[in-house]
N, C-alpha and C positions, 0 to 999 in steps of 0.2 A: 503493499497498500503506499503511495506518493504519501511525502509528511507536507504539509501546506501553513502557511504562518502567516501572520497578521498583525498589523503596524503596532497597537499597543505591546506584544507578546514580544515581536522582535527590537521596539524601541528597549522594553524592559531587559532582556537578555543580552543586548550589545552595551546597554546605559548612556545611548543614545537619547536624548532627550525627542520626546514625539513630535514638538512640530516640526524639529530636523529631520527628523527622518522620513517622514512625508513628505519636507522638501525635495531630500534627496533625490527620493522615490521619483518624483517628477522629472529631478533631471534627468537622471542614467535610467529609464527603462520609460517606454516604448505606455503610451497610454492603457491602462483598464480595460481591458474588453467589453467585460461584462457591467464597468461603470457607467456605460450610459444606459444597460439595461434593467440594473436594480441600485435604483438611486436608494442611499442613506445605509446601502451593505455594505461593510470593511473591501476594501483589493487583499487578496490573498498572492504571496508569494511563493515559487516554490525555495529550493535552500539556494538555485543557482541566481535568481533573480535579488533574493535578497544577499547574496556573492558580488555581487555587481554593487548595487548600492550602497554596502559597507566600503569597497574597494573605493567607489567615487568617493564617496566622501572623506573616506582617510586621505586620498588624494588635494582635497581640497582645504580637510580639517589640519590636517597632520603635515603633509608636504607644502599645501600654502598655492597650489592651482587653482588659478580660476575655474569655474564652472567648464568654461567652453574647452580650457587646455587640460581638464580631466576626464572629459568625454572623449579626446581624440587621442586619448593616452588608455584607456580602458578599450578602443576602436582597435589603437594600434595593437595590443599586446593580445586581444581575445582568442586571437589563434593559439597562442603559443601556450596561453593558458589554459587554452581544451588540450592541446595536442600536450601537455605537461600535467594532467588528471588533476586540476585545480579546479574544475569541476566536477559533480557529480553524472549520473549517466542511470539514464531509464529502462533496463531489462521487462522488455514488452510483452517476451516468451514466461520468465518466473513472476511479475509482476513485483519488481523487486527492486530497490536505490540503492546501487552498487557506493563505498565510500570515495570520495578524490584523492589524490596527492596520496594514494595507499604504499607510492614509492617511500613517502618518508626523505626526501634527496631535501636537504636546504641549499633555496634561490635567498639572491638579491640583485636587484634591478637598479642601476646607475642611471637615471634620466637627464638629460640635459636637449636642450634647442637648438636646433643646427648652428645658429648663429648668435652669439649673446647680445647683440645690438637688437637682434628681432624676438624677443621675447613672448611677442603676442601672434606673433605667426602660424602658430600650430604644428610647426615642423619637427620632430624628436628625430635625436638618437637615443639608443640602450644598451649598456652592455650589460649581460646580464651574468653573473658570476654562481654558479654549482658549486658548492664545496665541496671537498673531495678528502680533507685531512684537517685537522687540528689537533697538534699536540706541541707542549712544553719545551723548550730549546733553553739553552747557557749563552746567555750573550754577554760578553766581557765579566761573568760574573753575575751577571742578574736576570732572572728568569722570565722570559719571553714564554709566545706561540709563534709555531708556524702554520701557517694554512698554506693550502693547495685549492686550487681552483680551477674549473674546465672556464671557458671563455665564452659567450652568442653576442653576436651582435647585428641588432634589429635594426630601421629607419620606420618612419614613418609611410604611410599608407600615400601621405599629402607630398611628401620631398621629391622633388624633379631632378633635384642634383646637391650638391657639396661636396667640402673639402675630402683631405684624408682622411682615415681613420688614428695617424697616428696623430696627426694635429690634433682631433678632437679628444685624443686618450689624453694629452697636455693639461686640458682643464677638468678631468675627472674629480677629481679633488674639490670644482666647487661644485659636483651634482647633487638632486637630491635623491637619494637613496630611498628605493621600497624594498621593505624586507617584507619579500609577498611572502617568503615560509611561514613564518614567526606570524605575520597576519591571521594568513590563512590558519592556523592552528588557533589563536586567540580565540577566529569567527565559529571554529568546529566546537571549541574547548565552550563559546558561549553558549553556543544553543544545545548543546546536553544539559546545562544547567535549567531545573525547575524552573518551572514563570506560573506568576501569579494570576494571567491573563489566562482564559479556554482558549485553546485550537478549535477550529469548524469556523465556518462563515457565519458573521454575527452583525452586530449593530458596530457601530466605529466607534 
């Protein structure tokens, strides 16, 4: 059976103000197909709908992107997120949903505009780092950690051309970083907690 959520339940579980959650949902999801047919009834969210809103809201409130920029980033990353199992999928044969990101791999996404002087151009580049290993090492008598990563590079679908990646990497320290695996786990943990609100389609 597919689990659906409502505004108040998600607001409570994710600890986001109800008014803010509703605003984010209007910005990052298409119009509710039942909204016009059942006036006065609350919207239902699949877990993937809720994750899209949660990620979009974090890009705005946590990483301080504008709403249009956050929309573009979600669009740019959608195929990658799907291919790396951050979303759930529905098994039509057995009638079950399967958990997303079952691999347990750790990813972080570095986000930078194509050119710093065009911050509102909505053209971005992304370096996605997958953690391979993190281990303690001693450097000059001090305890440090050594980390190893695999890197993947993406460009915005809106990008027609751009400079070399080596030039882009020089500005990496100025990137805004989406710790997508940590954020995703936070989201799943929050949804697993009991909620005060009842589920199902009810009044707003």
